[in-house]
C-alpha positions, 0 to 999 in steps of 0.5 A: 126401570134400570137395566145393566146387561153385561156381555162379552165374557168367555174362556181365554187362555192366559196372556189372551185378551177380551172385551166386555161390554155393558149396555145400560138403560133407564139411567142418564148414562152420561151423567154417571160415573161407571164402574166395572166390578168382579166377583171370584168364587168364594170371594167378595165383589170388588172394584176393578176400574171406573170412568168419570163423566169426562173420561177420567179413569181409575184402576185397581192395582191388580189390573192397572196396565192390563185393563182399559175402561172406556165408554160410549155415551151415545150408545149408553155402553161401557166397555172394559178391554182386558189384556195379558189376562191371568188365571186370577182374573177368573171371575164374574164381571159386573158393571154399575155406577161408581162408587157402588152405593144404596142408590146404585141400580140393581146388579145385572147378571154379569158375565163370566170370564175364565182364564185357563189353559 
């Protein structure tokens, strides 16, 4: 059974940093393009970053230059280093395969990131 478990969220002041983790099990992690997504209150879930099997990365314009996605295939873990956080980054953050499609794993519970002074 595929399981995605996100962690590392919390409350942070504007301009601060957080590092999110996503532990994956039940999939051949190293063979999948993985991504981070987020859903803010009242909005649809959106793509923010992906990383290919060879390490190539792609970012949404809204986070480019501030967020860095990485992966550790030996640990089946995906990371998102977030810096220069803004209040508009407040959302529940999720990981999944990328692009998300009908064959992607079920969404995990996500991790809440709140940027506020």
